[in-house]
C-alpha positions as CSV (number, residue, x, y, z in Angstrom):
1,M,83.1,126.4,88.7
2,P,85.2,124.8,86.2
3,H,83.9,122.4,84.0
4,Y,86.0,119.3,84.1
5,R,85.3,116.1,82.5
6,S,84.3,113.6,85.4
7,R,81.7,116.6,86.3
8,R,79.5,114.2,83.3
9,S,79.4,111.5,85.7
10,T,78.3,113.5,89.0
11,H,75.8,116.4,88.3
12,G,72.5,116.0,87.3
13,R,69.2,114.4,87.8
14,N,70.2,111.8,85.0
15,M,73.6,110.9,87.3
16,A,71.8,110.1,90.6
17,G,72.9,106.5,90.1
18,A,76.5,107.7,89.2
19,R,76.6,109.6,92.2
20,G,75.4,106.7,94.4
21,L,78.4,104.3,93.3
22,W,80.8,107.4,94.0
23,R,79.0,107.9,97.4
24,A,80.2,104.1,98.1
25,T,83.5,104.4,96.9
26,G,83.7,107.3,100.0
27,M,83.3,110.7,98.1
28,T,81.0,113.1,99.8
29,D,78.9,115.9,97.9
30,S,81.8,118.2,98.5
31,D,83.7,116.0,96.1
32,F,81.6,116.3,93.2
33,G,82.6,119.8,92.5
34,K,86.0,118.3,92.3
35,P,88.1,117.2,89.2
36,I,87.9,113.2,89.6
37,I,91.7,112.1,88.1
38,A,92.6,108.4,87.8
39,V,96.1,106.9,88.8
40,V,96.6,104.0,86.7
41,N,98.8,101.7,88.7
42,S,100.5,98.4,87.6
43,F,101.3,97.2,91.0
44,T,101.9,93.4,91.6
45,Q,103.5,91.4,94.0
46,F,104.8,88.8,90.9
47,V,107.0,91.7,88.4
48,P,110.3,92.7,90.8
49,G,110.2,96.0,88.7
50,H,106.4,96.5,90.0
51,V,106.6,95.8,93.9
52,H,107.3,100.1,94.4
53,L,104.3,100.9,92.3
54,K,101.7,100.5,95.2
55,D,103.6,103.5,97.2
56,L,104.2,105.3,94.2
57,G,100.8,105.1,93.4
58,Q,99.4,106.5,96.8
59,M,102.3,109.0,96.9
60,V,100.5,110.4,93.4
61,A,97.1,110.1,95.1
62,R,97.7,111.8,98.6
63,E,99.4,114.8,96.0
64,I,96.1,114.9,94.2
65,E,94.4,115.3,96.9
66,A,96.3,118.0,98.3
67,A,96.0,119.8,95.5
68,G,91.8,119.8,95.5
69,G,91.6,117.3,93.5
70,V,90.0,113.5,94.2
71,A,91.8,110.6,93.1
72,K,90.9,106.9,92.4
73,E,93.4,104.3,91.4
74,F,92.8,101.3,89.5
75,N,95.2,98.9,88.0
76,T,96.4,97.4,84.5
77,I,98.1,94.8,83.3
78,A,101.7,94.3,84.8
79,V,104.4,92.1,82.2
80,D,107.6,91.0,83.6
81,D,110.0,90.0,80.0
82,G,112.1,88.1,82.4
83,I,109.8,85.6,84.0
84,A,108.1,85.1,80.0
85,M,111.6,84.2,79.2
86,G,112.8,80.7,78.0
87,H,108.7,79.2,77.4
88,D,105.9,79.8,75.1
89,G,104.9,83.0,77.1
90,M,107.5,85.4,75.6
91,L,106.0,85.1,72.8
92,Y,103.2,87.5,74.2
93,S,105.1,89.8,75.7
94,L,104.7,92.8,73.0
95,P,101.1,92.0,72.1
96,S,100.4,92.4,76.1
97,R,101.9,95.8,75.8
98,E,98.7,96.9,73.3
99,L,96.7,95.3,75.8
100,I,97.8,97.5,78.6
101,A,97.5,100.7,76.1
102,D,93.9,99.7,75.4
103,S,93.2,99.2,79.1
104,V,93.6,102.8,80.0
105,E,93.1,104.8,76.8
106,Y,89.9,106.8,77.0
């Protein structure tokens, strides 16, 4: 069996608690031998350029599962420069990109 990085949280006696948490997300024993792949999504109904990302993220997750993996989706921050224009919020658009990067890097 390939040694996936996600195996660290699914195998061994010390990971019984983590497996319990994974099971609470719907995973089964057979899923623990598969790679767990994160799908990062910035879907929000507040940003016009992000409204389609919910469907796109679900499509990516379906393809991961069709290829034999376990897809787990999580969200990150969405920024809309257009909504921030004209007030103090526009001063935080560029720095917020660093926060987004920090929220998804491992």
